[in-house]
Structure formats: C-alpha cells, structure tokens
N, C-alpha and C positions, 0 to 999 in steps of 0.2 A: 572400431570394429574394421579389422584389415580387409580388404577386398568388399566393403561394400561401396554402394554408389550413392555418389553424392547429389542430390536432387536440386542442389545453386548452382552446380556445375554446365555451363552450357558453353560450347565448344565455338561457338559461332562469335564468343565475347574475349576467347583465348586469342589476342591479339598485339604486338609489339606498340604499336602507333593507333590512334583513331582513324577511322576510315574519313576521308577525303572525295569531294566532287569536284566538275570542273569549276565551280564558282566560287571554290574555299581558295583557290593560288589567288596570290596576287604578284603583280608584276615588282621583280626586284628581289623574291624569296630566294636564297640559296641554299644548295642542299650539298656539304661537306661532303667529298667521298674520302675513304681512308688514304693515308698517304703511304706510298710503298717505293721500295727499293728493287729497282730491277737486275735481276740475279742471270745468274748463267742459269738457272733451271729455269727461268722463265725464256731465255733464250729458244733452248734444248725443247723448251715443250711447243712455245709459237710454229719453232721449224718443223716440228712434228706435225703437227695440226695444218700449218699453211703447204708444206712442202716448199716452201721457198727455200732453195739450197745456195742460193747467191753468195761468196765468200766475202761481202763487206759484212753481211751481217753476224757469220760463225767463225773468221779465221783473223785473228788478231795481227799477225804479222800484215795481211795483207791489206787491211785497215791502215795502219801504221802508214803502208806503201805508198796509199793513197790520201795522207793528210789527217787520219783520223788519228784521234787517240788512245781509241780503244774498239768493242765492237761496236757496228752504229744498229739502235735498233731499229727496227722494219716499223714504217708508221702505222697501220694497224693492230702491230703490238700495243703502241703506245695506245692508239684510239681504244683497245681495249680499255683503258687505265679508267675510261669514262660510262661506265657500263653502271646504268642507275641500279645496278639489283646490289652494288657494293654497299649501297647506303640506305635512307628509309623510306624515298618515295616509293619505288615499288608495291612495301608495307601499305602505305598511304591509300592506295587505290587500286588493292585487294579486289575490291567489287566494284570497280568506276572505270578501269584501265579495259581498254576493247583493243588497242594497237597501236604497238610502236610503227611510224608509218615511214620515218626515215630519215638519215642524218646525213652533214656535211662536213668537212674536217679541211682544215688549214694546217700544214705542219709548220711551224713560225722557227722552227731551231731543232739540231742534230737532239738526240737524245742516246746517251752511251751507255754503256754495263756500270752498274754502280752508281748513277744517277737515283736522286729518290726525285719522286715524283707527287705532285698534290693537287687533283682535279677537284672541279666544283662543277657543278648544274645551278644554273639560275634562272628563274623562269624572266624568258623576256618576252611574250608576246600570248596573247588569248584570244582564239578568233572562236565565239559561240557558234553554234548552231542549234538546230530546232529541239534536238535531244541531245544531243551531245556538245562536244568545241576540242578543237586543238589547240592543245597545250604547246608550246614552244619553250626549249630551255636553250640556253645558251653554254656550249660545252668551254671548259678550259683547263687547261694544264700547266701550272708552273713547274719548274725542277728546285733545286735545294738553293742554287744561284737568286732564285726570283725569278727567271726569265723566262717568258712565256713560250711554251713548248707545242702547242695544241690549242686552235682555235676553232669553233665549229659550232652546230646547234644538232638539237633531236627534236623530232617531234612527235607526238602521242595524242592518240583519238583517245578521249574520256568523257564520261557520260555524266551529265548534270544528276542534279540531285533528283531522284522519283519524286513527284507527287505523292503524296499519303493521303 
C-alpha cells in the first residue's frame, strides 16, 4: 500500500558505512579522496571566498612574466582538496567524532590550472585518552605526474566505544 509506514525501517541504520570508534582505527589505514582537476571555476570560487586578489592566482600573463606556466593555485585552495568530508571518514565517525582539532601543511610543489590532484589521508598516530583519543591523519596530495604537492597532518578528537 502506497504511503504505508514500514515497521522494519529505522533511520539510525541508514548509513553509508559502519560506525567506527577511536579503537577501531589502525595505523597505516588509507583514505583515498576523489581526484579532481583544478579548474577556472575553482580559482574563481576560491577568489570569491578568500578575497585574495593577488594576480599570481588570477592573471595568466602576470604568472608567465614571473616564470609560471599558468595560474598558480593558492596554497589554501590546494589544502581544501584534503577535506576529510570528501571521503568516507566522516560517515564512519558520525557518532564518535567530537572535533577537528587542527591541521598543518607544507606546500612542496606548485599547483597550476589544469593539474589533477590525488589526495590521501593515512592514519599516522593514535593517542588514547580516558574516554576519547586523538587520531592523527597524515595528509598528502600528488599531482598527475606523481609529484607530492602537499604534505601535512590533521588531528581529530574521537570518542572511544561506549561501554554497554
């Protein structure tokens, strides 16, 4: 019957992945984030969001005059490609994630308009606390040539499995 309530349906079980807690993570686990090609639209969106109007990011002749083959992506624009929300991690910690604590990054090589970026997050460290733990993810982005363009880390505060 159309519109009838399904007694077996429970929205708490409507998940993309199984729920994970701090102790479920293993050092070395990798989260592959979607690869994306850096486009004019992304440059424009980042400019509008950041307010950064330096010509090295938005003026191709200026870039070429300064030794760059094309528009140079802003470092923070590149960093955005490591957002954990682009992958399955935030779905796995829907009930256990307390906070995104901090991040640090080193920009190892330039990223230009048209480059394709391949980001990954890897569980690098687990520091247990009483009822929570700090999960450190190493972040890394390669370009289409296999060159590392960004390295860094992100730290998350995650609940331990509740005692039942």
